[in-house]
LOLO-234144 format. One record per residue: x, y, z of N, C-alpha, C, O in turn. Coordinates in steps of 0.1 Angstrom, whole numbers, always signed. Layout:
N
+-------+-------+-------+-------+-------+-------+-------+-------+-------+-------+-------+-------+
|  n_c1 |  n_c2 |  n_c3 | ca_c1 | ca_c2 | ca_c3 |  c_c1 |  c_c2 |  c_c3 |  o_c1 |  o_c2 |  o_c3 |
+-------+-------+-------+-------+-------+-------+-------+-------+-------+-------+-------+-------+
|     X |     Y |     Z |     X |     Y |     Z |     X |     Y |     Z |     X |     Y |     Z |
...
+-------+-------+-------+-------+-------+-------+-------+-------+-------+-------+-------+-------+
//
This chain:
140
+-------+-------+-------+-------+-------+-------+-------+-------+-------+-------+-------+-------+
|  n_c1 |  n_c2 |  n_c3 | ca_c1 | ca_c2 | ca_c3 |  c_c1 |  c_c2 |  c_c3 |  o_c1 |  o_c2 |  o_c3 |
+-------+-------+-------+-------+-------+-------+-------+-------+-------+-------+-------+-------+
|  -135 |   +81 |  +100 |  -145 |   +78 |  +111 |  -145 |   +71 |  +122 |  -138 |   +61 |  +120 |
|  -151 |   +72 |  +134 |  -139 |   +64 |  +145 |  -157 |   +50 |  +150 |  -169 |   +50 |  +147 |
|  -148 |   +39 |  +158 |  -152 |   +32 |  +161 |  -151 |   +27 |  +177 |  -140 |   +24 |  +181 |
|  -160 |   +27 |  +183 |  -165 |   +21 |  +192 |  -159 |    +6 |  +198 |  -166 |    +1 |  +207 |
|  -150 |    -1 |  +195 |  -158 |   -13 |  +203 |  -158 |   -20 |  +221 |  -147 |   -21 |  +227 |
|  -169 |   -23 |  +225 |  -164 |   -26 |  +235 |  -170 |   -46 |  +235 |  -179 |   -51 |  +228 |
|  -162 |   -50 |  +242 |  -161 |   -64 |  +244 |  -160 |   -67 |  +262 |  -156 |   -61 |  +272 |
|  -166 |   -81 |  +262 |  -166 |   -87 |  +274 |  -163 |  -104 |  +271 |  -165 |  -110 |  +260 |
|  -159 |  -108 |  +279 |  -157 |  -123 |  +282 |  -157 |  -128 |  +297 |  -153 |  -121 |  +306 |
|  -163 |  -139 |  +300 |  -166 |  -145 |  +311 |  -168 |  -161 |  +309 |  -167 |  -167 |  +299 |
|  -171 |  -167 |  +322 |  -169 |  -179 |  +325 |  -173 |  -182 |  +340 |  -172 |  -175 |  +351 |
|  -178 |  -196 |  +338 |  -193 |  -196 |  +354 |  -186 |  -205 |  +361 |  -191 |  -216 |  +364 |
|  -173 |  -202 |  +365 |  -165 |  -213 |  +383 |  -158 |  -202 |  +366 |  -164 |  -195 |  +358 |
|  -147 |  -205 |  +366 |  -127 |  -200 |  +359 |  -116 |  -217 |  +364 |  -115 |  -221 |  +375 |
|  -111 |  -222 |  +355 |  -124 |  -224 |  +340 |  -136 |  -225 |  +347 |  -137 |  -224 |  +359 |
|  -150 |  -228 |  +331 |  -166 |  -235 |  +335 |  -166 |  -226 |  +321 |  -159 |  -219 |  +314 |
|  -182 |  -231 |  +323 |  -185 |  -223 |  +303 |  -186 |  -211 |  +304 |  -191 |  -205 |  +314 |
|  -182 |  -206 |  +295 |  -170 |  -197 |  +289 |  -181 |  -187 |  +278 |  -189 |  -191 |  +269 |
|  -180 |  -177 |  +281 |  -194 |  -168 |  +269 |  -183 |  -158 |  +262 |  -172 |  -158 |  +268 |
|  -184 |  -150 |  +249 |  -175 |  -136 |  +244 |  -189 |  -133 |  +239 |  -198 |  -138 |  +232 |
|  -187 |  -119 |  +246 |  -198 |  -106 |  +234 |  -186 |   -97 |  +233 |  -174 |   -97 |  +235 |
|  -195 |   -91 |  +230 |  -189 |   -77 |  +218 |  -198 |   -71 |  +206 |  -204 |   -76 |  +197 |
|  -195 |   -57 |  +212 |  -202 |   -41 |  +200 |  -196 |   -38 |  +202 |  -187 |   -36 |  +211 |
|  -201 |   -35 |  +183 |  -191 |   -17 |  +187 |  -200 |   -11 |  +177 |  -207 |   -17 |  +168 |
|  -200 |    +2 |  +178 |  -212 |   +18 |  +179 |  -195 |   +19 |  +166 |  -185 |   +13 |  +164 |
|  -202 |   +31 |  +160 |  -199 |   +43 |  +149 |  -199 |   +54 |  +158 |  -205 |   +53 |  +168 |
|  -191 |   +67 |  +155 |  -191 |   +76 |  +162 |  -205 |   +86 |  +165 |  -206 |   +96 |  +172 |
|  -214 |   +81 |  +158 |  -227 |   +88 |  +167 |  -238 |   +82 |  +173 |  -249 |   +87 |  +175 |
|  -234 |   +64 |  +178 |  -233 |   +60 |  +178 |  -246 |   +49 |  +179 |  -250 |   +41 |  +187 |
|  -247 |   +53 |  +169 |  -256 |   +38 |  +158 |  -249 |   +15 |  +160 |  -239 |   +10 |  +163 |
|  -257 |   +13 |  +158 |  -250 |    +1 |  +166 |  -247 |    -5 |  +154 |  -256 |    -9 |  +147 |
|  -231 |    -7 |  +147 |  -227 |   -16 |  +141 |  -226 |   -34 |  +130 |  -227 |   -40 |  +119 |
|  -221 |   -36 |  +149 |  -214 |   -49 |  +146 |  -220 |   -56 |  +160 |  -221 |   -47 |  +169 |
|  -221 |   -65 |  +163 |  -224 |   -72 |  +172 |  -221 |   -91 |  +177 |  -228 |  -101 |  +174 |
|  -215 |   -91 |  +182 |  -210 |  -115 |  +183 |  -217 |  -112 |  +202 |  -218 |  -104 |  +211 |
|  -221 |  -130 |  +198 |  -223 |  -133 |  +212 |  -224 |  -150 |  +209 |  -231 |  -159 |  +205 |
|  -209 |  -147 |  +216 |  -210 |  -166 |  +212 |  -203 |  -174 |  +221 |  -192 |  -171 |  +226 |
|  -208 |  -185 |  +222 |  -205 |  -196 |  +231 |  -187 |  -207 |  +228 |  -181 |  -211 |  +217 |
|  -184 |  -207 |  +243 |  -172 |  -207 |  +239 |  -170 |  -220 |  +249 |  -158 |  -224 |  +251 |
|  -183 |  -228 |  +257 |  -173 |  -241 |  +257 |  -167 |  -239 |  +273 |  -170 |  -229 |  +279 |
|  -158 |  -250 |  +280 |  -150 |  -248 |  +287 |  -140 |  -236 |  +289 |  -131 |  -238 |  +281 |
|  -138 |  -225 |  +296 |  -127 |  -221 |  +289 |  -124 |  -210 |  +306 |  -131 |  -211 |  +316 |
|  -114 |  -202 |  +304 |  -112 |  -194 |  +317 |  -115 |  -177 |  +318 |  -111 |  -170 |  +308 |
|  -120 |  -173 |  +327 |  -118 |  -160 |  +323 |  -110 |  -150 |  +313 |  -114 |  -143 |  +304 |
|   -98 |  -152 |  +316 |   -91 |  -143 |  +312 |   -87 |  -147 |  +294 |   -83 |  -138 |  +286 |
|   -90 |  -168 |  +289 |   -93 |  -171 |  +277 |  -107 |  -158 |  +266 |  -105 |  -151 |  +256 |
|  -120 |  -159 |  +275 |  -129 |  -155 |  +272 |  -126 |  -145 |  +268 |  -124 |  -145 |  +256 |
|  -124 |  -128 |  +277 |  -119 |  -119 |  +276 |  -113 |  -117 |  +259 |  -118 |  -111 |  +250 |
|   -98 |  -127 |  +260 |   -90 |  -123 |  +247 |  -104 |  -126 |  +233 |  -108 |  -120 |  +223 |
|  -109 |  -138 |  +238 |  -118 |  -140 |  +229 |  -129 |  -135 |  +222 |  -134 |  -135 |  +211 |
|  -131 |  -130 |  +239 |  -143 |  -117 |  +230 |  -143 |  -101 |  +218 |  -149 |   -95 |  +210 |
|  -129 |  -103 |  +227 |  -118 |   -85 |  +212 |  -123 |   -95 |  +203 |  -132 |   -93 |  +195 |
|  -116 |  -107 |  +204 |  -108 |  -114 |  +187 |  -123 |  -108 |  +178 |  -123 |  -100 |  +169 |
|  -135 |  -114 |  +185 |  -141 |  -119 |  +173 |  -151 |  -113 |  +176 |  -163 |  -118 |  +178 |
|  -145 |   -97 |  +178 |  -154 |   -84 |  +178 |  -149 |   -77 |  +165 |  -156 |   -72 |  +157 |
|  -135 |   -78 |  +163 |  -125 |   -80 |  +157 |  -131 |   -80 |  +142 |  -134 |   -71 |  +133 |
|  -133 |   -92 |  +144 |  -135 |  -102 |  +127 |  -153 |   -99 |  +127 |  -158 |   -93 |  +117 |
|  -159 |  -101 |  +137 |  -172 |   -97 |  +132 |  -175 |   -80 |  +125 |  -184 |   -78 |  +117 |
|  -166 |   -70 |  +132 |  -166 |   -65 |  +128 |  -165 |   -57 |  +109 |  -171 |   -48 |  +103 |
|  -153 |   -67 |  +106 |  -147 |   -68 |   +92 |  -149 |   -73 |   +85 |  -143 |   -70 |   +74 |
|  -162 |   -85 |   +86 |  -167 |   -89 |   +85 |  -179 |   -78 |   +74 |  -182 |   -78 |   +62 |
|  -185 |   -70 |   +87 |  -197 |   -64 |   +86 |  -193 |   -48 |   +71 |  -202 |   -40 |   +68 |
|  -180 |   -48 |   +64 |  -171 |   -33 |   +62 |  -162 |   -37 |   +48 |  -151 |   -43 |   +50 |
|  -164 |   -36 |   +39 |  -153 |   -42 |   +29 |  -144 |   -36 |   +36 |  -143 |   -30 |   +47 |
|  -129 |   -46 |   +20 |  -120 |   -51 |   +32 |  -112 |   -36 |   +26 |  -115 |   -29 |   +17 |
|   -97 |   -36 |   +37 |   -91 |   -24 |   +39 |   -95 |    -3 |   +42 |   -90 |    +8 |   +39 |
|  -112 |   -11 |   +51 |  -121 |    +6 |   +52 |  -114 |   +13 |   +64 |  -110 |   +25 |   +66 |
|  -113 |    -3 |   +72 |  -103 |    +2 |   +85 |   -89 |   +11 |   +92 |   -84 |   +17 |  +101 |
|   -89 |    +6 |   +75 |   -74 |   +14 |   +78 |   -69 |   +28 |   +77 |   -59 |   +34 |   +78 |
|   -81 |   +30 |   +74 |   -87 |   +51 |   +78 |   -94 |   +49 |   +85 |   -98 |   +60 |   +88 |
|  -100 |   +39 |   +92 |  -111 |   +43 |  +104 |   -99 |   +50 |  +122 |   -88 |   +53 |  +127 |
|  -106 |   +50 |  +123 |  -104 |   +51 |  +140 |  -100 |   +42 |  +146 |   -90 |   +37 |  +141 |
|  -106 |   +35 |  +160 |  -107 |   +23 |  +163 |  -108 |   +25 |  +179 |   -99 |   +31 |  +183 |
|  -116 |   +22 |  +186 |  -110 |   +19 |  +205 |  -125 |   +13 |  +210 |  -137 |   +14 |  +211 |
|  -111 |    +4 |  +213 |  -116 |    -8 |  +224 |  -115 |   -10 |  +238 |  -105 |    -8 |  +245 |
|  -126 |   -13 |  +241 |  -132 |    -5 |  +258 |  -137 |   -16 |  +262 |  -146 |   -22 |  +256 |
|  -127 |   -21 |  +276 |  -128 |   -36 |  +281 |  -129 |   -30 |  +300 |  -125 |   -21 |  +307 |
|  -137 |   -41 |  +300 |  -137 |   -45 |  +319 |  -119 |   -48 |  +323 |  -112 |   -46 |  +333 |
|  -117 |   -52 |  +314 |  -107 |   -66 |  +315 |   -93 |   -56 |  +316 |   -86 |   -52 |  +307 |
|   -90 |   -54 |  +330 |   -71 |   -46 |  +329 |   -66 |   -50 |  +322 |   -62 |   -46 |  +311 |
|   -66 |   -67 |  +329 |   -48 |   -75 |  +322 |   -49 |   -76 |  +309 |   -39 |   -71 |  +303 |
|   -59 |   -81 |  +299 |   -65 |   -75 |  +288 |   -61 |   -63 |  +279 |   -56 |   -66 |  +268 |
|   -62 |   -51 |  +281 |   -67 |   -35 |  +281 |   -45 |   -37 |  +284 |   -39 |   -39 |  +275 |
|   -39 |   -35 |  +298 |   -29 |   -39 |  +301 |   -14 |   -43 |  +294 |    -3 |   -37 |  +293 |
|   -21 |   -58 |  +289 |   -17 |   -68 |  +279 |   -11 |   -60 |  +259 |    -1 |   -59 |  +253 |
|   -31 |   -56 |  +256 |   -28 |   -51 |  +248 |   -15 |   -38 |  +247 |    -5 |   -40 |  +240 |
|   -15 |   -30 |  +252 |   -13 |   -18 |  +256 |    +1 |   -23 |  +253 |    +7 |   -14 |  +247 |
|    +6 |   -31 |  +255 |   +22 |   -31 |  +252 |   +27 |   -27 |  +271 |   +39 |   -27 |  +272 |
|   +22 |   -24 |  +280 |   +21 |   -19 |  +295 |   +23 |   -34 |  +301 |   +34 |   -35 |  +307 |
|   +18 |   -44 |  +301 |   +17 |   -54 |  +310 |   +26 |   -66 |  +297 |   +24 |   -68 |  +285 |
|   +34 |   -71 |  +306 |   +45 |   -86 |  +296 |   +30 |   -95 |  +299 |   +23 |   -95 |  +310 |
|   +27 |  -103 |  +285 |   +17 |  -113 |  +286 |   +25 |  -131 |  +285 |   +32 |  -136 |  +276 |
|   +22 |  -136 |  +298 |   +30 |  -147 |  +299 |   +25 |  -159 |  +303 |   +33 |  -167 |  +309 |
|   +18 |  -162 |  +302 |    -3 |  -172 |  +302 |    +7 |  -184 |  +289 |    +3 |  -185 |  +278 |
|   +16 |  -188 |  +291 |   +14 |  -202 |  +278 |    -3 |  -198 |  +272 |    -7 |  -192 |  +261 |
|    -8 |  -201 |  +279 |   -24 |  -202 |  +277 |   -35 |  -190 |  +269 |   -44 |  -193 |  +261 |
|   -32 |  -177 |  +275 |   -29 |  -158 |  +261 |   -18 |  -159 |  +253 |   -16 |  -147 |  +249 |
|   -15 |  -162 |  +251 |    -5 |  -163 |  +244 |   -12 |  -157 |  +229 |   -14 |  -146 |  +223 |
|   -13 |  -169 |  +226 |   -19 |  -171 |  +210 |   -34 |  -164 |  +212 |   -42 |  -163 |  +202 |
|   -37 |  -162 |  +224 |   -53 |  -156 |  +221 |   -40 |  -140 |  +218 |   -38 |  -140 |  +206 |
|   -35 |  -131 |  +223 |   -31 |  -118 |  +224 |   -23 |  -116 |  +211 |   -23 |  -105 |  +205 |
|   -15 |  -127 |  +206 |    -6 |  -133 |  +188 |   -22 |  -129 |  +179 |   -21 |  -123 |  +169 |
|   -31 |  -133 |  +182 |   -43 |  -132 |  +173 |   -48 |  -114 |  +173 |   -49 |  -104 |  +166 |
|   -51 |  -119 |  +188 |   -56 |   -98 |  +185 |   -49 |   -89 |  +179 |   -54 |   -79 |  +173 |
|   -32 |   -93 |  +181 |   -23 |   -80 |  +176 |   -25 |   -81 |  +157 |   -26 |   -72 |  +148 |
|   -23 |   -99 |  +157 |   -26 |   -95 |  +143 |   -31 |   -96 |  +128 |   -27 |   -96 |  +116 |
|   -43 |   -96 |  +137 |   -59 |   -88 |  +126 |   -53 |   -68 |  +130 |   -49 |   -63 |  +119 |
|   -52 |   -60 |  +141 |   -52 |   -54 |  +137 |   -44 |   -49 |  +129 |   -46 |   -44 |  +118 |
|   -32 |   -51 |  +136 |   -22 |   -50 |  +120 |   -19 |   -50 |  +106 |   -11 |   -42 |  +101 |
|   -25 |   -59 |  +102 |   -38 |   -66 |   +86 |   -43 |   -54 |   +90 |   -38 |   -43 |   +88 |
|   -53 |   -56 |   +95 |   -62 |   -44 |   +92 |   -72 |   -32 |   +92 |   -82 |   -31 |   +85 |
|   -66 |   -21 |  +104 |   -66 |   -15 |  +114 |   -56 |    -6 |  +114 |   -44 |    -8 |  +119 |
|   -60 |    +7 |  +109 |   -49 |   +20 |  +110 |   -48 |   +22 |  +127 |   -40 |   +16 |  +134 |
|   -57 |   +31 |  +130 |   -49 |   +38 |  +146 |   -63 |   +29 |  +154 |   -75 |   +28 |  +151 |
|   -53 |   +24 |  +165 |   -60 |   +16 |  +176 |   -60 |   +23 |  +190 |   -50 |   +31 |  +192 |
|   -68 |   +23 |  +199 |   -63 |   +31 |  +211 |   -72 |   +23 |  +219 |   -83 |   +20 |  +214 |
|   -67 |   +21 |  +234 |   -71 |   +10 |  +243 |   -75 |   +12 |  +253 |   -67 |   +18 |  +261 |
|   -92 |    +8 |  +257 |   -89 |   +18 |  +269 |   -95 |    +8 |  +282 |  -100 |    -2 |  +279 |
|   -94 |   +11 |  +296 |  -103 |    +5 |  +307 |  -114 |   +18 |  +307 |  -115 |   +30 |  +307 |
|  -122 |    +5 |  +309 |  -133 |   +10 |  +318 |  -145 |   +10 |  +324 |  -153 |   +14 |  +316 |
|  -152 |    +5 |  +339 |  -155 |    +4 |  +348 |  -171 |    -2 |  +342 |  -180 |    +5 |  +338 |
|  -169 |   -18 |  +345 |  -184 |   -24 |  +340 |  -202 |   -20 |  +337 |  -212 |   -25 |  +332 |
|  -197 |    -5 |  +347 |  -210 |    +3 |  +342 |  -216 |    +4 |  +332 |  -228 |    +5 |  +329 |
|  -200 |    +4 |  +322 |  -203 |   +12 |  +317 |  -200 |    -1 |  +300 |  -205 |    +2 |  +289 |
|  -196 |    -7 |  +301 |  -196 |   -24 |  +295 |  -201 |   -34 |  +293 |  -198 |   -45 |  +288 |
|  -221 |   -23 |  +301 |  -230 |   -37 |  +298 |  -234 |   -44 |  +288 |  -237 |   -56 |  +289 |
|  -234 |   -37 |  +275 |  -238 |   -44 |  +264 |  -234 |   -54 |  +262 |  -241 |   -64 |  +264 |
|  -216 |   -55 |  +256 |  -210 |   -63 |  +262 |  -215 |   -79 |  +271 |  -219 |   -90 |  +268 |
|  -211 |   -71 |  +287 |  -214 |   -81 |  +295 |  -233 |   -93 |  +293 |  -234 |  -106 |  +294 |
|  -239 |   -87 |  +291 |  -252 |   -89 |  +282 |  -245 |   -92 |  +274 |  -236 |   -86 |  +281 |
|  -241 |   -95 |  +266 |  -239 |  -101 |  +252 |  -233 |  -119 |  +258 |  -239 |  -129 |  +257 |
|  -218 |  -114 |  +264 |  -212 |  -123 |  +273 |  -220 |  -134 |  +277 |  -221 |  -146 |  +275 |
|  -225 |  -126 |  +285 |  -238 |  -133 |  +298 |  -256 |  -146 |  +287 |  -263 |  -156 |  +291 |
|  -255 |  -139 |  +276 |  -265 |  -141 |  +273 |  -254 |  -156 |  +258 |  -259 |  -165 |  +251 |
|  -248 |  -154 |  +259 |  -238 |  -165 |  +253 |  -235 |  -180 |  +259 |  -236 |  -192 |  +255 |
|  -231 |  -172 |  +272 |  -234 |  -189 |  +281 |  -238 |  -188 |  +287 |  -234 |  -191 |  +298 |
|  -257 |  -178 |  +287 |  -269 |  -187 |  +289 |  -272 |  -198 |  +278 |  -276 |  -209 |  +280 |
|  -269 |  -193 |  +262 |  -277 |  -204 |  +253 |  -264 |  -214 |  +253 |  -263 |  -220 |  +242 |
|  -257 |  -216 |  +260 |  -250 |  -226 |  +252 |  -245 |  -239 |  +264 |  -238 |  -248 |  +260 |
|  -251 |  -239 |  +289 |  -256 |  -241 |  +290 |  -275 |  -249 |  +287 |  -282 |  -254 |  +297 |
+-------+-------+-------+-------+-------+-------+-------+-------+-------+-------+-------+-------+
//
């Protein structure tokens, strides 16, 4: 079974009030998990990483332990920076991003088998964007 996690984070101001949103669909297009969390004051890039991390953790809550070792997961985001860092194409240089990068990579290594990363244009990430904005609206 294949799953696709769409994640988006944002901040109103950089830094500013921030939110993280993620939604996961299975191979037939059924929405199996979603999260919308207000993050307080954060930068946009921190919010992007938090969106991935919180999406992964929410997905793991919905299925039995070990389930995703046999499944395929694709992570799609409109943040080219985060996608390229997770792929290993870009170095993670900013000290505030290193721990979040490590958290995401550790969750993936512990709980997931095959994972791929795809950069998508903003218009193809509307569900996650709406959840991130919902979180910012509710937190404001």
